[in-house]
C-alpha positions, 0 to 999 in steps of 0.5 A: 499499499505505501509502494502504490501512494509514494508512486502515485504522489510522484504522478502528481508531482510529474503531472503538476510540473507538466503544467508549470505548478509549485508542489509541496509534499508534508507527511503527518504521522508514521506507517498505516496512520501516515497522511501524506499532503500534496499542495499544489500551490499556484493552483491552489489544489490540495490532495490529502492521502489516506490509507482509505482514501484520496481527498482532492480539494480545489481553490474554492474548497470544494472536494472530491473523495475517491476510495483507495479500495476502488481499483481505478481510484488513482487513475481516475484521482489524477484525471480530476487533479489534471482537469483542475490544473487545466 
């Protein structure tokens, strides 16, 4: 699970760079309870990744949640992030 999260974070960073945005990464907690926060600073987008889900919040405070038990969660999440960055 941790490997998939790190892989997803790398994809988000590459996507943000592709559109010319700065990324900051913050890790909260350890092991199973780790929460990752990716902030795409100049786009106003925050991605929060927990053990169970990925929550993406836009600059207006609207959020969309993707459950990690669904097999397509990371592709759907990346697609949604790309939509926000365009």
